[in-house]
N, C-alpha and C positions, 0 to 999 in steps of 0.2 A: 393809263398807261404808266408815269410817273408813280402811282400807288402802285403798281404791278412791281415797277425795279425798286424801290424805297422798300416793300416786304422782302425781295432777295435779298438786297443790301442787310437789313437789320437781319431776317436768317443765316447768309455770312457770318458776319460780324458775333450771333450770336452762338456759333459753329465756332469759329476763330475761339471766342469766348475759352467755352467749352475744351476747347483739345488744349487748350493754354494753361485753362485750373488740372486736367488729370495728367497736363506732362508736369505743373512746379509740383504736384499733390508725388507722384512717381520719384522726384528730383528730392522731395526732402525724406522720403523713404529712405532710398538711394545716399542721400549725407547720413541722415542718422545709422542705420546698418555701417556706412565705410566710415564713421566716428568712432561706433563701439569695437567694431573692429582695430581701429589703431589704438586705442589706450589703450587692449588686450597684447596687442604685439609692441606696444613701447610698455607694459606691466611686465613681459615677459624676457625684453632685451634690459630693464635691472634687474631684475632676475636671476639672469644670466652675465650678467656682469657685478652681481656681489656675492658669487660661487665661483666669477670667475677671480677675484678678487683672494677669498678663502684657499682656494686652493692655491696661486701662488704667495701666497702667506705661508700657507702649510710646506709651499716648496720651497722657499726662501728656509723659514727651522729648520728641513732636513738638511737641505747646503748645507749651512752652519754647521747641524749637529754633523757631516759630514765627514768634511774642515776640515771641524777642530779635532776630533776621532783622529784623521788621518793626521795630524801637526804636533799632534800629541804621541801619537805612533813612530811620527821622524824623526823628532825632540828625543824621546828611547833611544834609540835607534843612532841618530848618531853622537851619545851620549853613551853608548858602549863600545860606539869605533873609537871613540874620544879617549876613554878606557884602555882598550885592547893596546890603540897608540901611545898612552902611556907604559904600559906596560912593559910594550917593545921597545919601545924608550933605555928604560931605567933597566928593567934583568935581563936586554937581546943584546942588546946594543950597547949600553952602559953608557949613556949621554944622558945632559939633564933634560928636560922636558919642561916645557913652559904652554899653559890651554893659551890658544889660541885668540887674536888680539882685534880679527874683520867684525866686523857690524852685523855682519850674518849670527855670528857665535854671541850675539848677545843675552841667547835666554842661557847661554852655555854657562857664562858668568854669572847669572842671576837665579837656577837654578843649584848650579853646583856650588858657588860661597854659601847658602845654607842647607845645603845637604853636607857639606865636608867638615864642618860647625860642629853638626849634631859627632862627626864620627861614623857608628855605625846607624843611624839617621840616614843615609842617603835610603832604603828602600823606601824607610818609611815619606821618606820625603818627596821620592817619588811614586810611589802608592796614590799620595796622600795630590800630588802633580795631577798627579793621567786619570784618575779614577779607577774605571772597570779597566781600561787596556795592562796595568802595570801587571792584573790580576792574570791577565791570558799571557803578557810574558813570561811572568813565570811559573806558569803549566807549561808552557813548550820547553821553560829548559829542565825539564826533568824532573818538579817537587823541589829545585834548589829555590833558596834564594838570594837576590842580589848580592846581598852584604855574604851568602857562604860560598859564592864563587868568585866574591873581592876578597878577600880571605885568602881565598885555596891560593890561588896565580899569585897573592905577593909574599 
């Protein structure tokens, strides 16, 4: 009876050991598969991060270009307005005119000082400073250059 009991216990131990080995083998396979998937997802995430950085840099560059273009166009428009203001003061109102000294108009003092030193070089200085925007603005003036308009008004 003890021998039979010992055989049953040994069979139970063997069966449990087999079950353990089977579960261990399955868990190891599962662990390997999940590790591979984790590495794939990690690599995909790194790729997405790199793409995001490239897109972010391209967007930043595009925004800077548009901003620079808009600033240049706005500065040119302010310069035209200041020129018109000067003409109105001098020709129509016959009162002295001086450039504004507020800090916001500091770009006018820098660019106008360079433009006034050259006489008719104002159109050249503006087109050099604004690049393609000056030709766009000149074409809106129906083919007249900035110096042609300035000479005709004064």
